[in-house]
N, C-alpha and C positions, 0 to 999 in steps of 0.2 A: 491486417498489418497496421502497425502504428508507424507512419512514415514521416521522418524529419527531413526537410529539404532546405538547405541554406538558412538554417535557423540561427538568429542572433537575438539575444535578450540579455541586457546587462553584460556580465562578464562571460556568459555562456555562448559558445559558438559551435554549432553542429552542422557541418556541410551536408552530410548525408548519413542517415541511419534508419534501418528498418527493423522493427521489433515484431517477430512472429507471435502468434497466439501462444499462451502459456504464461509461466512465471519468470519474470525478468527482475533481477536485483541490481540496483545501482550502488556501487561502492566507490570509495576514494577518501582522501584526506578531508579534514574540516576545511570549509571554504571552497571546495572543488566545484560546487554548483549542483549538488545532488537535490536539495530541496527545490531549487529553481527548476530543475529538470522535471521534477514531479508536478509542480504547479502548472507547468506548460502542458504536460500530459493530461492533467485534470481540467484544463480550461480555466483555471483560476487566474492565470496570467496568459497574455497573448504575446507572441514574439514581435519584436520591433521590425524584423525582416524575416522572410521565408515563411514556410508553412508547416503545420503539423496536421496530418490527416489520419483518421482512424477509420479504416474500411470505407473510404470515400466521403467521410464527414469530418467536420471540425470537432474538436473535443467538446465545445459548448453545445453541439447538437447531438452529442452522444450521452447516453446515461452512464454516469460515472459515480462511484462511491469513493469518497475521499476521507482519509484520516490524517489529521494534523499530528505533528510530533509532540505537541503539548496537549495532554489529555483534556485540560479544562477548556481549551478553545474549541473542542468538538461538541460540547454539550450545551443545549439550549433550554431544556425544560427541567422542571424541578424533580420529577421522579424518573426512575429508570423505565417504568412502564410507558410513560408519556414520551420519553426520548425514543424508545424503540418504535412506538406507534406513529411518531410524527411523519416519517416519509410516506406511510400508507395513508394517513389522514390528508396529507397534501395532495394525494392522488384521488381523494374522495372515495376511498375504499370503504365498503360497508363496515359498520361497527362489528358485526359478527365475524366477518372475514379478517378484519384487523386484529381482533382478539385471538383468533386461531393462529395467525401468522406470528404475532408477538410471542405467544406461548411456545410455539414450535421453534422459533429462532432463539429464544432464551434457553431452551433445552439444548439445542445444538452447541451453543457457546458456553454451557455450564453456568449460566447466570440466572436460572429460574428463581433461585432464592433471593435475588436482589430486586425483583420487579417492583416491590412496594417501597424500596429504599429511596431516600432523598439522595440525589447525585452528589450533593455537597458533602455527604458523609462517607462517600466511597474512598477507598484507597486509590493510589495512582494506577495500579494494575487493574483494579475493578473498573475504573473509568475508561481505561484503554479497551477492555473487553466489551464494554457497553458501546463505545464508539465503533469498534469493529463490527459488532452485531448490527448496529444501526446502519452502517454503510452497506451491509450485505442484505438487509431484509427485503429489499425490492428486487434482488437478484440482478444487479446492473451488469452490463457487458464488460465494464472496465472497473477495476479496483486500483486505486492509487493510495499507497500507504507509506507514511513517512516515519521511519524509526519507531514503529509501535512496539517492537520487541524490547526496546530499552527499558520499558516499564513493567515487563513481565518476568516472572521466575521461569525456570526451565520447564516445569510442569505445564504452566499456562502457555508457554511458547509452543510446546508440543501440541496442545489442543488447538491453538491458533493455526499452526501449520496444517493440521489435518482438516479443519473446517474450511480454511481458505481454499485448499486444493479441491474440496468437494462443493464449493460455492456456486459453481456453474458459470463464473465469469470467464469470458473469452481471454481477457488480458488481465494479469495482475502485475503491476509495476510497483516496486517498493524500494526503499533504501534501508540500509542497516549498517551498524558498526560491528556486528557480530559475524565473523567470517564463517563460523560453523553454520549459522543460519543461511548465509549467502551460498554456501556449498550445496544446499538443498534447493537449487534453482535450475530452471531449464537453461538459462543463459545469464551472463553477467555483463554489465557495462562498468568499466573502470574509468572514472572521471578524474581529471587533474587540471587545475587552473582553468576550468570551464571548457575543457576539451575532452573528447572521447579518445582515450589512449589505447584501451583494449576492449574488444567486444567478442563474445562467443560463448561456448559452453564452459562451465566452471573449470574443467580440466585444462582447457586451452588458455583461459585467462590466468588462472593461478600458476600455470607453468612460467608465466612472465613475472610473477610476483614472489618467487621463492625466497629471495633475499630481502623481503620487505615485511613490515608488520601486518600486511594484508594476507599473508599465507595462513590458512587454517592450522591451528595448533595440532589438531588431530591428524591432519595430513602430514605435518612435519614429524610427529611421533611415529606414524606409520611407515614413513620412508627411512 
C-alpha cells in the first residue's frame, strides 16, 4: 500500500489516500498537481507536512523507477547501451550479467536496434522508450511515470502498456492526458486544484466525469 496521511506540499493537500498494488493513473486539468503527486511518490520531493509510506518504508528507502515527462531529462549517457546499463553498473553487477540484462530488456521494449545509437540522435518517442526501459531494468518495486505516453504513437503505447503490465513492479503510478490510456488502469485518482476529487476504479471515477473533457471518447461513443 502507498499511504498518504495529512500530506501537504506546495498547493497539493491529501488528507488520506491509500493506493493498493497495481496500476494507478493520475488524471486532472493542467496545474492540478499531478507531477507534484508523482514526485512525492518517487521520493524526489518530500512533503512539508504529513507522510507517504510504501509498505512500511518511505519512498526514498524504496527502489523506485522514475520517468520524467521531458525525455531529455531522463538520459545521462551518450549511447543507448550505456543508458540501459547504468542502473546495473551502479549496483556493481558483473559485466556479463549486465550485458545479458541489457540485451533482454532492449528486446522486451523493442529497442534492440537502438543499442549502439547516440541518444542525442533519437526521436522523442525513442528517447521515451529508452527511459522506460532504463527505469524497468532493475525490476523496481515501484514505477512512477509522468506522461510518457504523450511522446509515443499508438503502436508504441500498446507496447509500453504490455511491457509495463509484465514488469513485475508491485506499484505503477502514472499520469496521462490520454483518457483511453487512463481507462486501462486498475484505479484512477482525479486531482483538481491540488485536491483528490475522485478515487476508485475507472468505471466509478469516469461516471462522475461524463460531462467533462476527461470522459473517454470511446466510452462516449459506446454509450
